[in-house]
VOTIDREN-581640 format. One line per 8 residues: number of its first residue (from 1); for each residue y, x, z of C-alpha. Coordinates in steps of 0.001 Angstrom, whole numbers, plus 500000, padded with zeros to 6 digits. Layout:
NUM	Y X Z | ...
This chain:
1	359828 059589 250702 | 359624 062759 251959 | 361411 065866 251064 | 360798 069636 252022 | 363525 071853 252611 | 362499 074250 255160 | 364524 077487 253885 | 367880 076329 253051
9	371264 077260 254253 | 372889 074822 252007 | 372383 071557 250346 | 374803 069831 248145 | 373664 066801 246014 | 377413 065699 245825 | 378022 063449 242734 | 374306 063440 241918
17	373596 059775 242359 | 370573 060571 243660 | 369477 057046 245308 | 370650 053883 246622 | 369427 055024 250066 | 368827 058081 252144 | 365275 059468 252246 | 363450 058234 255366
25	362529 061885 256030 | 364106 065222 255444 | 362053 068323 256393 | 365368 070606 256418 | 365757 074268 258164 | 367272 073842 261513 | 369490 076799 260035 | 371210 074549 257426
33	374928 075124 257742 | 376158 072829 254812 | 375084 069341 254074 | 377370 067699 251268 | 376051 064089 250244 | 379648 063308 248959 | 379932 060526 245953 | 376123 060133 245802
41	375877 056422 245782 | 374293 056403 248960 | 374304 053137 251188 | 373075 051677 254654 | 373391 053370 257762 | 372921 056988 258660 | 369473 058279 259431 | 369306 060465 262927
49	367824 063418 261974 | 370893 064389 259923 | 372158 064995 263527 | 369418 067175 264304 | 370997 070437 262452 | 372334 072498 265413 | 373622 075215 263050 | 375724 072539 260721
57	379168 073434 259946 | 380065 071258 257062 | 379001 067556 256866 | 380555 065714 253842 | 379316 062049 253454 | 382493 060827 251392 | 382792 058264 248656 | 379489 056526 249633
65	378704 052933 250783 | 377672 053853 254181 | 377796 051281 256996 | 377792 051060 260882 | 379010 053350 263439 | 379120 056750 263999 | 375766 057850 266049 | 376495 059370 269252
73	374244 062225 268467 | 376865 063929 266699 | 377497 065651 269568 | 374404 067576 268576 | 376176 069363 266249 | 378402 071726 267990 | 379016 074172 265568 | 380257 071520 263209
81	383597 072594 261495 | 384282 070059 258743 | 383396 066516 259227 | 384278 064003 256065 | 383190 060638 255950 | 386433 059296 254098 | 388518 059662 250702 | 387812 056086 249261
89	387564 052570 250060 | 383649 052479 249279 | 382449 053681 253239 | 382562 050797 255385 | 382030 052872 258648 | 382804 050441 261412 | 382785 050146 265418 | 385155 051200 268209
97	384893 054911 268210 | 386557 056844 271040 | 387332 060442 269899 | 386467 061795 273468 | 382939 060131 272904 | 381825 063187 271004 | 382295 066888 271729 | 382815 069077 268676
105	384844 072189 269966 | 384699 073999 266644 | 386244 071153 264633 | 388504 072217 262068 | 388807 069629 259284 | 388063 065653 260354 | 388552 063122 257564 | 387630 059394 258783
113	390188 057641 256079 | 389202 054358 254434 | 386637 052905 256876 | 386632 049756 259066 | 386675 051615 262655 | 388509 049799 265712 | 390053 051053 268646 | 393332 052989 269718
121	393457 057103 269705 | 396161 058482 271508 | 397445 061331 269115 | 398524 063919 271790 | 395512 063711 273833 | 393465 063730 270869 | 395086 067065 269740 | 394362 068692 273355
129	390815 067681 272795 | 390468 069371 269296 | 392298 072606 269874 | 391130 074469 266584 | 391951 071584 264051 | 393980 072092 261043 | 393452 068830 258817 | 393480 065450 260333
137	393126 062692 257460 | 393150 059066 259367 | 394973 057015 256917 | 393340 053509 256209 | 390519 054096 258832 | 391252 051285 260829 | 392415 053117 264116 | 395614 052316 266102
145	397495 055494 266396 | 399654 055521 269543 | 402012 058509 270905 | 403210 059586 274185 | 405504 062421 272907 | 404220 064723 275960 | 403686 068743 275920 | 400167 068772 274790
153	398643 071795 273118 | 399002 071670 269019 | 397330 074446 266892 | 400204 076167 265396 | 397802 076469 262260 | 397805 072764 261600 | 398405 072108 257890 | 397772 068364 257004
161	398257 065099 258793 | 397657 061731 257090 | 398385 058524 259134 | 398844 055961 256514 | 398631 052290 257699 | 397836 053238 261274 | 399927 051038 263270 | 402188 054028 264442
169	405436 052708 266174 | 407056 055650 266800 | 407763 059237 264974 | 404975 061932 266164 | 407390 064583 267845 | 404366 066969 268025 | 404790 067726 264565 | 407418 070237 265774
177	404782 072355 267089 | 402725 072601 263794 | 404622 075756 262265 | 402306 075748 259236 | 402369 071962 258363 | 402203 071442 254669 | 401675 067737 254285 | 402745 064787 256576
185	401909 061142 255371 | 403207 058476 257748 | 403491 055738 255096 | 402614 051984 255835 | 403416 052060 259505 | 405533 050360 262008 | 407917 053013 262595 | 411899 052329 263119
193	414614 054347 262920 | 415107 058030 261797 | 416605 060687 264391 | 417093 064381 264074 | 413413 065366 263372 | 414359 065906 259735 | 416490 069085 260443 | 413656 070438 262942
201	410946 069940 260230 | 413102 070642 256970 | 410894 072958 255706 | 408117 070414 255056 | 407014 070504 251570 | 405512 067271 251254 | 406536 064112 253324 | 405379 060556 252241
209	406992 058074 254415 | 408010 054704 253021 | 408536 050995 255126 | 411094 053037 257541 | 414363 051564 258719 | 417649 053184 259065 | 420093 055862 257591 | 419027 058380 255224
217	419633 061803 256777 | 421213 064295 254577 | 419159 067207 256266 | 416131 066582 253920 | 417031 069322 251257 | 413725 071281 251584 | 411763 068041 251401 | 410372 066875 247825
225	408747 063522 248334 | 410603 061587 250864 | 410303 057741 250661 | 412962 055503 252319 | 415165 052896 251790 | 419317 052977 251886 | 421481 054982 249869 | 421216 058592 248788
233	423753 060667 251129 | 426103 063172 249833 | 424520 066682 249834 | 426291 069607 251042 | 426453 073376 250310 | 423135 074051 252264 | 421479 072259 249378 | 422416 074567 246734
241	418922 076084 246373 | 417056 072665 246094 | 415120 072885 242941 | 413070 069557 243243 | 414144 066239 244354 | 411881 062836 243854 | 412817 059834 245518 | 411232 057264 243021
249	409594 053922 243925 | 411772 052970 246957 | 414712 050620 247804 | 417259 052742 247651 | 420558 051329 246349 | 423969 052386 245626 | 425405 055260 243119 | 424013 058568 242577
257	426119 060972 244510 | 428199 063520 242900 | 427594 066011 245443 | 424062 066331 243627 | 426187 068356 240840 | 426176 071079 243382 | 422520 071573 243240 | 422693 074100 240362
265	418960 075118 240768 | 417851 071620 240391 | 415305 071400 237736 | 413493 067747 238788 | 415221 064746 239653 | 413463 061638 239849 | 415318 058474 240896 | 413177 055937 239007
273	412046 052453 240325 | 414874 052040 242794 | 417908 049576 242913 | 420879 051887 242146 | 423678 050840 240347 | 426915 052434 238746 | 427465 054156 235435 | 424972 057082 234417
281	426220 060056 235887 | 427373 062334 232945 | 427568 065666 235348 | 423535 065518 234961 | 424033 066980 231814 | 425853 069980 233359 | 422860 071090 235713 | 421570 074065 233784
289	417771 073923 235043 | 417403 070206 234809 | 414259 068876 232826
């Protein structure tokens, strides 16, 4: 099959279900900047001509059925800003991939989630190698993520870090340098203990993290999606402005602390699917904004 796209700068076939395999030949302009083949039902290995596009900035291959490794020719895409081959459990890319085996100095977004890769990635060195990165999703990728908590460079504009089920054994303190971080997902790892990190990243709007052990820190008042086990701590005056708290689907025990009654701006409180006991707190009805 031969397709001729000699004048294109953007080619998007997303959701088109065009074929079960990629065409054997594509005559695409070397000035192509965007190639989006997400959720097209494609399968098999990637043809190498995809990596013969020196102007490419966005490559999206997510939600397909690809197999094999990431070709080393990916280094031939020096302008690549967005690389996505994840987002579902359909892709089956595999192999021991070293992040230092390809050089993508312009990369800002990387999604390798839901694949069957192998190998160990040391997170601190990784961020030093990709200094423009703002979005990293490695959840269920197969990689083992390690940390040394050294003083490596982190893009202060970094916003999204997804490391679900990455065999992570410690908390990555490098998030302290991510001043714009909006979403942090460290669930289903092997992290033990909770220290004083919560106070340092207390403005984080979304933190999903279950499977941890240790006391539940009271310094979570600006976080709205925490997952822990233990008891709900008493909250203090600095939680007065808390507007939403969701702790559903965890292993929390004990009673609902009456100090929550001080959160007069609370509009959403979800404590469902836990192991709480005691009588229903009547003071909840006195919170003026609670839905």
